[in-house]
Every structure is written in structure tokens, then in C-alpha cells.
C-alpha positions in Angstrom: 0.0 0.0 0.0 1.7 3.3 -1.1 2.1 6.2 1.3 0.7 8.7 -1.2 -1.9 8.2 -3.9 -0.8 9.4 -7.4 -2.6 12.8 -7.1 -1.4 13.4 -3.5 2.2 12.7 -4.6 2.0 15.3 -7.3 0.5 17.9 -4.9 3.3 17.1 -2.3 6.0 17.4 -5.0 4.7 20.8 -6.2 4.4 22.1 -2.7 8.0 21.1 -2.0 9.2 22.7 -5.2 7.4 26.0 -4.3 8.8 25.9 -0.8 12.4 25.4 -2.1 12.0 28.2 -4.6 10.6 30.6 -2.0 13.3 29.8 0.6 16.2 29.6 -1.8 16.9 33.3 -2.1 16.7 33.7 1.7 19.3 30.9 2.2 21.8 32.5 -0.1 24.5 34.9 0.9 24.1 38.6 0.3 26.2 41.0 -1.6 25.5 44.7 -1.1 26.9 45.8 2.2 28.5 42.4 2.9 32.1 41.2 3.0 33.9 40.5 -0.2 33.8 36.8 0.6 30.1 36.9 -0.4 31.2 37.2 -4.0 32.0 33.5 -4.1 28.6 32.6 -2.6 26.9 34.8 -5.2 28.7 33.0 -8.0 27.6 29.6 -6.6 24.0 30.7 -5.9 23.5 32.4 -9.3 25.1 29.5 -11.1 27.5 32.0 -12.7 31.2 32.4 -13.3 33.6 35.2 -12.4 34.5 36.7 -15.7 37.2 39.1 -14.4 38.5 40.6 -11.1 40.5 43.7 -11.3 42.0 46.2 -8.8 41.5 49.8 -9.4 43.0 52.7 -7.5 40.6 52.7 -4.6 38.4 49.7 -5.1 38.2 46.2 -6.7 35.6 45.0 -9.2 34.4 41.4 -9.6 32.6 40.9 -12.9 30.3 37.9 -12.9 28.8 36.4 -16.0 25.3 35.1 -15.4 23.8 32.2 -17.4 21.3 34.6 -18.9 24.1 36.6 -20.5 23.7 39.5 -18.0 27.0 40.8 -16.5 26.9 41.7 -12.8 29.7 43.8 -11.3 30.3 43.9 -7.6 32.4 46.9 -6.4 34.5 46.3 -3.2 36.0 49.0 -1.0 39.6 48.6 0.4 37.8 47.6 3.7 36.5 44.5 2.0 32.9 45.6 1.9 30.7 45.5 -1.3 29.6 49.1 -1.7 27.9 48.9 -5.1 26.5 46.4 -7.7 25.8 47.2 -11.3 24.3 45.0 -14.1 23.9 45.1 -17.9 22.3 42.5 -20.1 19.2 40.9 -21.4 17.6 40.4 -17.9 17.9 41.7 -14.4 19.9 39.7 -12.0 18.2 38.2 -8.9 17.9 41.5 -7.0 17.1 39.7 -3.8 20.6 38.1 -4.1 22.3 41.3 -5.3 20.8 43.6 -2.7 20.9 41.2 0.1 19.7 42.7 3.4 18.7 45.9 1.5 16.2 44.1 -0.7 13.3 44.8 1.7 14.1 48.5 1.7 14.2 48.5 -2.1 10.8 46.8 -2.3 9.1 49.0 0.3 10.6 52.3 -1.0 8.3 54.8 -2.7 9.0 55.2 -6.4 9.8 58.8 -7.6 7.3 60.6 -9.7 9.3 60.6 -12.9 9.9 56.8 -12.7 8.1 54.8 -15.5 8.3 51.3 -17.0 11.7 52.1 -18.5 13.3 54.1 -15.7 13.7 53.4 -12.0 15.1 55.6 -9.3 14.8 54.7 -5.6 16.4 56.3 -2.6 15.7 54.8 0.7 18.1 56.1 3.4 21.7 55.2 2.4 20.5 53.0 -0.5 20.1 54.2 -4.1 18.9 51.9 -6.9 18.7 53.1 -10.5 17.7 51.2 -13.5 16.7 51.6 -17.1 16.2 49.8 -20.3 13.7 47.9 -22.4 13.2 44.4 -23.5 16.5 42.4 -23.6 18.6 45.5 -22.8 18.5 46.2 -19.1 21.0 48.0 -16.9 21.1 49.4 -13.4 23.1 49.9 -10.3 22.6 50.0 -6.6 25.0 51.5 -4.1 25.3 52.7 -0.5 26.1 56.4 -0.5 28.1 56.4 2.8 30.2 53.3 1.8 31.6 54.8 -1.5 35.4 55.2 -1.1 36.9 58.6 -1.6 38.0 59.3 -5.1 35.3 57.1 -6.6 32.8 58.8 -8.9 29.3 57.6 -9.6 30.3 57.3 -13.3 32.7 54.6 -12.2 29.8 52.4 -11.0 28.7 50.9 -14.3 
């Protein structure tokens, strides 16, 4: 005598899949505002690969190639903290993963009046998130104003 009937097994399997999908992003490591060591957990969680890592004058950049073709850049201060993330490609990265503990602030922030379907500008405390684009060409960035190292301009965060 089977434990589940055929229909019950399908329902249980779907419920498990939904639960894993819902909890997956919460289990993953965060990036923005986290230590540089979170870059490796991001690569594993996003099933991506580090394309390049380079040192600049006052920060480091890790460029991550996502399976979707989107490139995610994580900017790391000399202190070892990720102070900004930027993306460009055919789709947005998992913003819950990229924004980490700042994701809830991003979701709850009021959108500015000039924001539309193609442009996004959110400022919630120290967090700024900007995005633009249209189908298959999306770009954006998120950064913590107080964490940007001296000598780094906003134009560098792309």
C-alpha cells in the first residue's frame, strides 16, 4: 500500500518545489553591504562564473557572467565591503541576491514621480537603486552612499 496516492504525490511534489523556490533566495549569501567573501557565494547561488576581477586605484571590481548573459559587477572597497553592484544585459539579476539585506528596503521604497516602466530611481536612506532599459537590454546599479570610497565617482559604478 503506497504512502501517497498518485494525485497526492503530485501535490506534495509541487508544494516542495514551491517551498524550495521561496526559501532559496533567503538561504543565499548577500552582496551589497556584505564582505567580499560573499562574491563566491553569489557565484555559486547564481550558477555563474567570475569573468574578471580587477584592482583599481581605490576599489576592486568582480565581474560575474550570469547564465542569462547578464553581467553583474560587484564593487569592493579597500575595507573588503561590497559598496555597489551594477548590471547590464538581457535580464535583471536576482535582486534579492544582489541587494541582500537591502532588498526589503528596495521593495518598500516609494518610487519617484518621474519613474516609469523604462526608468527606475529609488532612494531609501543610504541605499540608491537606479535602473533603465527595455526588453532584452536592461542596466542598473545599486549603491550605498556612505560606503563609496573617496575618489570614486558615480560614473565609475557601471
